[in-house]
Residue frames as qw, qx, qy, qz and C-alpha x, y, z in Angstrom:
[[0.218, 0.878, -0.425, 0.038, 95.79, 123.91, 68.33],
 [0.973, -0.046, -0.012, 0.224, 98.77, 121.85, 67.90],
 [0.158, -0.894, 0.393, 0.143, 102.56, 122.45, 68.48],
 [0.749, 0.491, -0.444, 0.009, 105.55, 121.18, 66.76],
 [0.574, 0.103, -0.637, 0.504, 107.69, 120.83, 69.91],
 [0.519, -0.783, -0.132, -0.315, 106.81, 121.25, 73.66],
 [0.357, 0.273, -0.648, 0.616, 108.96, 121.92, 76.71],
 [0.611, -0.649, -0.288, -0.350, 107.22, 120.96, 79.99],
 [0.225, 0.311, -0.604, 0.699, 109.02, 122.15, 83.12],
 [0.524, -0.502, -0.630, -0.277, 106.38, 120.66, 85.34],
 [0.425, -0.662, 0.274, -0.554, 105.44, 121.96, 88.89],
 [0.753, -0.009, -0.640, 0.157, 107.04, 119.70, 91.46],
 [0.692, -0.664, -0.259, 0.111, 107.87, 119.28, 95.01],
 [0.138, 0.893, -0.320, 0.284, 111.40, 120.85, 94.67],
 [0.854, -0.472, 0.189, 0.111, 113.13, 118.06, 96.50],
 [0.805, 0.343, 0.034, 0.484, 116.08, 118.61, 94.05],
 [0.172, 0.738, -0.128, 0.639, 116.95, 122.01, 95.56],
 [0.729, -0.650, -0.211, 0.029, 117.42, 120.95, 99.12],
 [0.746, 0.045, -0.083, 0.659, 121.11, 121.56, 98.84],
 [0.218, 0.221, -0.054, 0.949, 120.56, 125.25, 98.61],
 [0.465, -0.370, 0.004, -0.804, 117.12, 125.48, 100.37],
 [0.166, 0.035, -0.943, 0.287, 117.06, 123.13, 103.35],
 [0.412, 0.075, 0.441, -0.794, 113.64, 124.43, 104.39],
 [0.637, 0.126, -0.529, -0.547, 112.22, 122.15, 101.61],
 [0.358, 0.098, -0.907, 0.200, 112.93, 119.19, 103.94],
 [0.028, 0.286, 0.736, -0.612, 110.41, 120.37, 106.48],
 [0.397, 0.314, -0.024, -0.862, 107.87, 122.15, 104.12],
 [0.614, 0.194, -0.557, -0.524, 107.15, 119.14, 101.92],
 [0.614, -0.153, 0.695, -0.341, 105.31, 116.06, 102.79],
 [0.270, 0.001, 0.919, 0.288, 104.47, 112.74, 101.13],
 [0.381, 0.663, 0.624, -0.162, 100.96, 114.04, 100.25],
 [0.130, 0.819, -0.179, -0.529, 102.56, 116.98, 98.56],
 [0.106, -0.346, 0.811, 0.460, 104.64, 114.73, 96.37],
 [0.306, 0.343, 0.887, 0.051, 101.46, 112.63, 95.51],
 [0.297, 0.809, 0.350, -0.366, 99.56, 115.73, 94.53],
 [0.063, 0.727, -0.417, -0.542, 102.35, 116.86, 92.37],
 [0.223, -0.155, 0.904, 0.330, 102.65, 113.53, 90.64],
 [0.365, 0.584, 0.717, -0.111, 98.98, 113.44, 89.87],
 [0.227, 0.874, 0.031, -0.428, 99.16, 117.09, 88.41],
 [0.053, -0.545, 0.676, 0.493, 102.33, 116.07, 86.30],
 [0.369, 0.170, 0.896, 0.179, 100.56, 113.04, 84.88],
 [0.345, 0.764, 0.497, -0.226, 97.68, 115.33, 83.69],
 [0.072, 0.872, -0.212, -0.436, 100.00, 117.89, 82.27],
 [0.279, -0.381, 0.790, 0.391, 102.04, 115.37, 80.48],
 [0.368, 0.394, 0.828, 0.153, 99.16, 113.66, 78.75],
 [0.259, 0.871, 0.309, -0.281, 97.68, 117.05, 77.80],
 [0.078, -0.749, 0.436, 0.492, 100.96, 118.16, 76.37],
 [0.306, -0.089, 0.869, 0.378, 101.35, 115.06, 74.21],
 [0.356, 0.646, 0.672, -0.064, 97.74, 115.46, 72.98],
 [0.246, 0.923, 0.097, -0.280, 98.67, 118.92, 71.75],
 [0.327, -0.539, 0.591, 0.502, 101.78, 117.80, 70.06],
 [0.709, 0.597, -0.084, -0.366, 101.73, 117.56, 66.26],
 [0.705, -0.296, 0.609, 0.211, 103.53, 114.26, 65.23],
 [0.686, 0.498, 0.449, 0.282, 102.99, 114.99, 61.57],
 [0.001, -0.946, 0.053, 0.321, 104.75, 118.21, 61.69],
 [0.806, 0.509, -0.004, 0.301, 107.21, 118.75, 58.67],
 [0.049, 0.885, -0.302, 0.350, 109.49, 120.83, 60.84],
 [0.491, 0.214, -0.761, 0.366, 110.96, 117.83, 62.61],
 [0.443, -0.432, 0.277, -0.735, 108.38, 118.15, 65.26],
 [0.859, -0.197, -0.419, -0.220, 106.56, 115.47, 67.45],
 [0.628, 0.023, -0.576, 0.523, 109.10, 115.86, 70.27],
 [0.366, -0.826, -0.020, -0.428, 108.77, 117.16, 73.71],
 [0.415, 0.340, -0.630, 0.561, 110.98, 117.47, 76.92],
 [0.653, -0.654, -0.308, -0.226, 109.70, 116.65, 80.40],
 [0.481, 0.315, -0.531, 0.623, 111.64, 117.94, 83.32],
 [0.545, -0.790, -0.219, -0.178, 111.42, 118.54, 87.12],
 [0.115, 0.643, -0.552, 0.519, 113.67, 119.84, 89.82],
 [0.806, -0.351, 0.294, -0.375, 112.83, 116.79, 91.90],
 [0.119, 0.410, -0.903, -0.033, 114.74, 113.48, 92.57],
 [0.605, 0.032, 0.650, -0.459, 111.59, 111.65, 93.61],
 [0.142, 0.013, 0.925, 0.352, 110.71, 108.56, 91.52],
 [0.237, 0.585, 0.732, -0.257, 107.03, 109.37, 91.94],
 [0.184, 0.833, 0.053, -0.518, 107.49, 112.65, 90.13],
 [0.059, 0.634, -0.601, -0.484, 109.77, 111.32, 87.35],
 [0.068, 0.129, -0.937, -0.316, 109.95, 107.71, 86.10],
 [0.233, 0.378, 0.854, -0.271, 106.52, 106.91, 87.38],
 [0.327, 0.674, 0.161, -0.643, 105.05, 109.81, 85.55],
 [0.233, 0.536, -0.615, -0.529, 106.75, 109.03, 82.29],
 [0.058, -0.013, 0.997, 0.056, 105.95, 105.32, 82.58],
 [0.337, 0.509, 0.619, -0.494, 102.29, 106.31, 83.04],
 [0.361, 0.636, -0.226, -0.643, 102.49, 108.29, 79.77],
 [0.096, 0.372, -0.858, -0.341, 103.84, 105.25, 78.07],
 [0.152, 0.271, 0.939, -0.144, 100.78, 103.11, 79.06],
 [0.320, 0.633, 0.531, -0.464, 98.45, 105.72, 77.88],
 [0.401, 0.805, -0.159, -0.408, 99.84, 107.22, 74.56],
 [0.919, 0.250, 0.159, 0.261, 101.58, 106.03, 71.60],
 [0.002, 0.951, -0.300, 0.071, 104.89, 107.56, 72.47],
 [0.912, 0.022, -0.212, 0.350, 108.51, 106.34, 72.95],
 [0.392, -0.870, 0.142, 0.263, 111.38, 107.68, 74.93],
 [0.720, 0.613, -0.082, 0.315, 114.44, 108.84, 72.88],
 [0.663, -0.119, -0.168, 0.720, 118.14, 109.75, 73.84],
 [0.144, -0.936, -0.230, 0.222, 118.20, 113.21, 75.24],
 [0.624, 0.619, -0.110, 0.464, 121.76, 113.75, 73.79],
 [0.328, -0.871, 0.282, -0.233, 123.21, 114.55, 77.17],
 [0.686, 0.372, -0.581, 0.232, 126.69, 113.16, 77.78],
 [0.133, 0.236, -0.699, 0.662, 126.42, 113.45, 81.59],
 [0.637, -0.197, 0.171, -0.726, 124.03, 112.56, 84.31],
 [0.308, -0.100, 0.936, -0.139, 122.80, 109.18, 85.67],
 [0.289, -0.172, -0.778, -0.530, 120.43, 106.88, 83.68],
 [0.595, -0.279, 0.112, -0.746, 116.78, 106.92, 84.86],
 [0.434, -0.179, 0.826, -0.313, 115.56, 104.04, 86.98],
 [0.506, 0.036, -0.704, -0.496, 114.18, 101.05, 85.19],
 [0.656, -0.369, -0.658, -0.015, 113.26, 99.59, 88.62],
 [0.046, -0.451, 0.421, -0.786, 112.87, 101.01, 92.16],
 [0.482, -0.161, 0.650, -0.565, 112.03, 98.85, 95.13],
 [0.496, 0.209, 0.842, -0.023, 109.24, 96.58, 94.08],
 [0.512, 0.721, 0.188, -0.428, 108.29, 98.69, 91.11],
 [0.557, -0.047, 0.617, 0.554, 109.35, 97.97, 87.49],
 [0.359, 0.752, 0.042, -0.551, 109.26, 100.45, 84.62],
 [0.789, 0.610, 0.067, -0.014, 109.82, 100.34, 80.86],
 [0.798, -0.178, 0.135, 0.560, 113.38, 99.53, 79.91],
 [0.411, 0.637, 0.214, 0.616, 113.51, 102.63, 77.70],
 [0.302, -0.939, -0.098, -0.131, 113.38, 104.84, 80.74],
 [0.757, -0.345, 0.125, 0.541, 117.24, 104.21, 81.03],
 [0.431, 0.424, 0.249, 0.756, 117.57, 106.94, 78.28],
 [0.188, -0.920, -0.170, -0.299, 116.16, 109.58, 80.67],
 [0.523, 0.389, -0.397, 0.646, 118.64, 111.42, 82.80],
 [0.567, -0.770, -0.284, 0.075, 119.00, 112.13, 86.54],
 [0.352, 0.578, -0.325, 0.661, 121.21, 114.86, 88.07],
 [0.672, -0.594, -0.406, 0.175, 122.30, 114.92, 91.71],
 [0.137, -0.964, 0.162, -0.162, 123.61, 117.82, 93.78],
 [0.615, -0.641, 0.447, 0.109, 126.35, 115.74, 95.43],
 [0.779, 0.058, 0.511, 0.358, 127.44, 114.28, 92.16],
 [0.453, 0.588, 0.400, 0.538, 127.06, 116.90, 89.43],
 [0.295, -0.309, -0.203, 0.881, 127.39, 119.97, 91.69],
 [0.204, -0.169, -0.298, -0.917, 124.11, 121.32, 90.68],
 [0.610, -0.047, 0.322, -0.723, 120.38, 121.12, 91.64],
 [0.423, 0.091, 0.901, -0.034, 118.70, 117.79, 91.55],
 [0.477, 0.440, -0.177, -0.741, 117.00, 117.50, 88.23],
 [0.592, 0.134, 0.792, 0.063, 115.27, 114.99, 85.78],
 [0.309, 0.517, -0.319, -0.732, 115.04, 115.15, 82.08],
 [0.562, 0.187, 0.796, 0.124, 113.22, 112.84, 79.62],
 [0.235, 0.336, -0.426, -0.807, 112.90, 113.44, 75.79],
 [0.527, 0.298, 0.770, -0.202, 109.68, 111.90, 74.40],
 [0.127, 0.165, -0.605, -0.769, 108.66, 111.40, 70.74],
 [0.639, 0.295, 0.438, -0.559, 105.03, 111.13, 69.83],
 [0.237, -0.078, 0.861, 0.443, 104.48, 108.47, 67.24],
 [0.154, -0.395, -0.688, -0.589, 100.64, 108.79, 66.58],
 [0.409, -0.310, 0.067, -0.856, 97.36, 110.03, 67.94],
 [0.697, -0.220, -0.664, -0.159, 96.43, 106.62, 69.16],
 [0.381, -0.533, 0.455, -0.603, 95.47, 106.24, 72.80],
 [0.341, 0.091, -0.929, 0.107, 96.40, 102.98, 74.50],
 [0.053, 0.174, 0.804, -0.566, 93.63, 101.28, 76.50],
 [0.445, 0.194, 0.039, -0.873, 90.59, 102.81, 74.63],
 [0.634, 0.058, -0.630, -0.445, 89.79, 99.64, 72.63],
 [0.333, -0.039, -0.881, 0.333, 90.16, 97.65, 75.89],
 [0.131, 0.153, 0.485, -0.851, 88.00, 100.01, 77.72],
 [0.602, 0.158, -0.221, -0.751, 85.21, 99.74, 75.04],
 [0.573, -0.008, -0.812, -0.111, 85.42, 95.93, 75.17],
 [0.178, -0.087, -0.800, 0.567, 85.02, 96.09, 78.85],
 [0.352, 0.166, 0.210, -0.897, 82.02, 98.42, 78.54],
 [0.623, 0.123, -0.504, -0.585, 80.46, 96.15, 76.01],
 [0.442, -0.013, -0.876, 0.194, 81.11, 93.16, 78.21],
 [0.053, 0.135, 0.639, -0.755, 79.47, 94.91, 81.14],
 [0.539, 0.140, -0.058, -0.829, 76.42, 95.85, 79.10],
 [0.632, 0.055, -0.686, -0.358, 76.05, 92.26, 77.95],
 [0.268, -0.031, -0.833, 0.483, 76.56, 91.09, 81.44],
 [0.221, 0.098, 0.343, -0.908, 73.91, 93.51, 82.54],
 [0.636, 0.120, -0.295, -0.703, 71.41, 92.25, 79.97],
 [0.543, 0.053, -0.837, 0.035, 72.17, 88.72, 80.94],
 [0.116, -0.102, -0.739, 0.655, 71.61, 89.53, 84.54],
 [0.468, 0.096, 0.092, -0.874, 68.22, 91.27, 83.70],
 [0.700, 0.056, -0.558, -0.442, 67.05, 88.13, 81.82],
 [0.461, -0.036, -0.830, 0.311, 68.15, 85.83, 84.71],
 [0.058, 0.126, 0.560, -0.817, 66.34, 88.03, 87.24],
 [0.529, 0.076, -0.178, -0.826, 63.27, 88.30, 85.03],
 [0.575, -0.045, -0.783, -0.232, 62.74, 84.54, 85.02],
 [0.243, -0.148, -0.763, 0.581, 62.60, 84.24, 88.77],
 [0.216, 0.141, 0.217, -0.941, 60.17, 87.07, 88.84],
 [0.602, 0.020, -0.451, -0.658, 57.83, 85.39, 86.40],
 [0.533, -0.139, -0.831, 0.076, 57.98, 82.14, 88.46],
 [0.085, -0.185, -0.634, 0.746, 57.33, 83.99, 91.73],
 [0.373, 0.083, -0.058, -0.922, 54.33, 85.67, 90.04],
 [0.629, -0.039, -0.686, -0.363, 52.96, 82.34, 88.95],
 [0.384, -0.102, -0.799, 0.452, 53.56, 81.01, 92.63],
 [0.094, 0.128, 0.384, -0.910, 51.70, 84.05, 94.04],
 [0.552, 0.000, -0.330, -0.766, 48.77, 83.56, 91.74],
 [0.628, -0.099, -0.768, -0.082, 48.42, 79.94, 92.69],
 [0.240, -0.126, -0.711, 0.648, 48.65, 80.81, 96.36],
 [0.307, 0.085, 0.148, -0.936, 45.91, 83.44, 95.97],
 [0.648, -0.071, -0.538, -0.534, 43.62, 80.91, 94.14],
 [0.527, -0.087, -0.825, 0.184, 44.14, 78.44, 97.02],
 [0.029, -0.127, -0.493, 0.860, 43.49, 81.00, 99.67],
 [0.475, 0.038, -0.136, -0.868, 40.18, 82.03, 97.86],
 [0.627, -0.070, -0.727, -0.270, 39.20, 78.32, 97.56],
 [0.352, -0.167, -0.776, 0.495, 39.84, 77.72, 101.29],
 [0.137, 0.136, 0.333, -0.923, 37.90, 80.75, 102.24],
 [0.579, 0.003, -0.383, -0.720, 35.00, 79.72, 99.98],
 [0.589, -0.115, -0.799, 0.043, 34.94, 76.19, 101.59],
 [0.151, -0.128, -0.629, 0.751, 34.92, 77.90, 105.10],
 [0.359, 0.058, 0.053, -0.930, 31.90, 79.99, 104.09],
 [0.640, -0.069, -0.608, -0.464, 30.03, 77.01, 102.76],
 [0.446, -0.057, -0.793, 0.412, 30.85, 75.20, 106.02],
 [0.052, 0.100, 0.440, -0.891, 29.44, 78.11, 108.07],
 [0.515, 0.023, -0.274, -0.812, 26.19, 78.24, 105.98],
 [0.604, -0.095, -0.760, -0.221, 25.64, 74.56, 106.50],
 [0.299, -0.160, -0.730, 0.594, 25.98, 74.84, 110.23],
 [0.259, 0.084, 0.201, -0.941, 23.52, 77.76, 110.37],
 [0.611, -0.019, -0.469, -0.637, 20.97, 75.81, 108.40],
 [0.539, -0.117, -0.826, 0.114, 21.23, 72.77, 110.63],
 [0.115, -0.134, -0.582, 0.794, 20.73, 74.89, 113.71],
 [0.402, 0.047, -0.074, -0.912, 17.60, 76.40, 112.11],
 [0.651, -0.046, -0.645, -0.398, 16.14, 72.97, 111.43],
 [0.294, -0.024, -0.849, 0.440, 16.54, 71.93, 114.92],
 [0.408, -0.626, -0.499, -0.439, 13.33, 71.84, 116.82],
 [0.076, -0.405, 0.483, -0.773, 12.98, 73.86, 120.09],
 [0.280, -0.252, -0.913, 0.155, 11.46, 71.67, 122.86],
 [0.395, -0.639, -0.270, -0.602, 7.96, 72.70, 124.28],
 [0.162, 0.055, -0.714, 0.679, 8.14, 73.58, 127.92],
 [0.380, -0.598, -0.577, -0.406, 4.97, 73.14, 129.73],
 [0.006, 0.237, -0.469, 0.851, 4.20, 75.47, 132.54],
 [0.367, -0.528, -0.763, -0.065, 1.73, 74.39, 135.06],
 [0.190, -0.562, 0.098, -0.799, -0.15, 76.99, 136.78],
 [0.281, -0.154, -0.843, 0.432, -0.58, 76.54, 140.34],
 [0.332, -0.631, -0.389, -0.584, -4.05, 77.33, 141.71],
 [0.131, 0.124, -0.656, 0.733, -4.52, 78.65, 144.98],
 [0.290, -0.582, -0.755, -0.085, -7.51, 78.13, 147.13],
 [0.055, -0.390, 0.199, -0.897, -9.02, 81.24, 148.59]]
């Protein structure tokens, strides 16, 4: 099944609603944010795969949103999608909100993420929010060709490794056979030497011992 348009309000950590629910500050942890980000990436990719970019109803668009201000749940997730599918970020058509980040600390994102929108409680008097409008261009999947090339290279490397390891095994087998032959020859020579020694001993004459009987006069 495919859809003309999709709205994905993804499950998130809820860090954007702290202003009206302070308990979020103590209930959420960094592992929670990471788990949410992983789920969001899977959902976003699945949603794009279900989107029909050939729709005659002006389809091929989806909106991704969260009630979180965490970069890991917003820009990083959308940037991940750009690296996996043939999509682009388009203007959301919102005349307020802050542009999405194209860089954060040591991380760098696609320049088009500036078209996404961020909303902050202390600036816009509303819950923290993030919105991105995405257009699907085709069903192509980035990285599949490279992945196939890598697999082919690994297979070729494996065959080469087998050939390389087979040669030493053949040489080792030859050496082993030569060693066995030398051992057999050595043992054969030892047996011949022992037989010659036995023959020599058998030919040696045993000296006659003369025993003189003593006669007693009665």
